[in-house]
N, C-alpha and C positions, 0 to 999 in steps of 0.2 A: 342910203337906208329908205326903204319904202315903209310907210305907215298905213295900216288898214284899221278901219273901225268896223267891228262886226256886232250889231245890236241883236240881242236875243231876248225872247220873252218867256223862256222856259218851256216852250211847246216843241213838239216834233215839226209842226209847221214852220215855226221860227228857225229851225236848224236846217231847212232846206238848202240854204246857201253854203252850208258848211263844206260839202265836197268841193264846191267851186273855189272856196277861199283855200282849202288844202292843196287844191291843184295849182292855184297861183303861188303858193308858198313853195311847192315842189319844183316848179319851173324856175323860180328866181333864186332859191337858196341852193348851194352855199355861196354862189357868186356875188349874190347882194343880200345884205342883212334885211330881214323882213320882220317888222314889229306889228303884231296884230293885237289890238285892245278889244277884248270881249266885253261887252257892255250891257247891263240890264237896268232898266228903269223901274223902280217901285212907284207906282202912279197913285196909289191910294194911301193916304195918311190916316185913314179911319176905316172902321168896319160897321156894319149894321147888326143891331141886336134886335131880334123880333121875339116878343112875348105875346102870345095870343094875337090879338088884332092890333096891338100897339108895336111900333118900332122906333128905334132911335139910332142916329148915326153917332158913334162913340170914337174919339180919337185913340189911335194906338198909344200905349205907354212907351216910354223911352226903351225899356226892356223888350217889348214886343217888336219895336222897330229894329233893335240890335239883332234880334232873332231872324226877322225877315231879311235883313242885309246879310248876316251870316249865311243863311240858306242860299241866297242869290250868289254869294262869293263862292261857296262850295260847288254850286251847279257850274258856274263859269269856269272854275278850276278843273273840274272833271271834263267839261266840254273841250277845254283847251289842250288836253292830253295828245290828241291826234295831231294838232298843229305844232306842238313842241317837238314831237317825234319826226316831223318834216323839216325841222330846223328853224321854225319861227321863234322869236322872242315874244312870249305871250304875257300880256298885262291884263289885269281885271279892273273893272270900274263899275260901281253901282251909283246910280243917280236917283234923285227923288223929285217927282213932279210930272209934268206932261211929257209923255214918251217923245213925240216929235221935237219939242223945244229942248229937251235934255240931249237928245241925239245930235241936233245941230250945234248945241253948245259944246258938247264933248268933241265933235269933229273940229271945231274951231280951236279949242284948248290944246288938243293933241297935235294940230296941224297935220291932219291926215290927209293922205293922198287919194283915198277911196273909201266909201261907205259901202260894204257889202251886206245885203239884207234880203230876207224873204218876204213875200207878201201873201196874205191869205186869199188874194184873188177875188175879193167881194166885188159884186157889181149891183147895179140897180138900186133897189130900195135898201138893201142891206149896206151898201156903200154909203148911201146918203145918210142913213140912220146913225151908223157907227163912225163914219168918216174913215179916212185912210192916213194912217201914219206915214206910209210911203209917199203918198201924194203931198203931204205937207213938208216932208224932207226934200222932196224933189223941187217944190216951189219956194221953200224958205231957206234953203242952203246954198252954198256956192261949191260945195265939194261934189265930184263926180260920184254917182251912185250906181252900183251893180245891183240890179233887182232880179231875184229868182222867184217865179211864181211856184208855190209849193203844190204838188200834185193833189187834186181832189180825192175824196174818198173812192169815187168811182174809178179814177185813174190807178189807184193803188191796189185795187182788186183784180 
């Protein structure tokens, strides 16, 4: 059995690797069982409230966190439909914390053979300011990583 971890952030950019994962599944299945874990990280445990010039960071309630997790699981289930139709065993998982740390931890827990993910393709100041989850996974983990650069807006038009 092959095990793949596919982290998603809920964006179209994050889904850019999906056709490649589906192709891998199509090529390997049914001769080999393929398990794909779709994974989303909820990175913020709080939200900002702004009232006039004042603002405060308020932790999510337990009910709000459950709603966020449920929404993530619904998204992952819907995203996994194409993989299921290609013969993959699809599992879903939602983590809480730092995206890179949670992805590396999930890869270890699942004992995955491959992490397949999309990158936003930031460079220069934007990359320095925001960091790169992909870079941190490449440098911090032991699992092979398939990286697909999402097309820029200019490339999509």
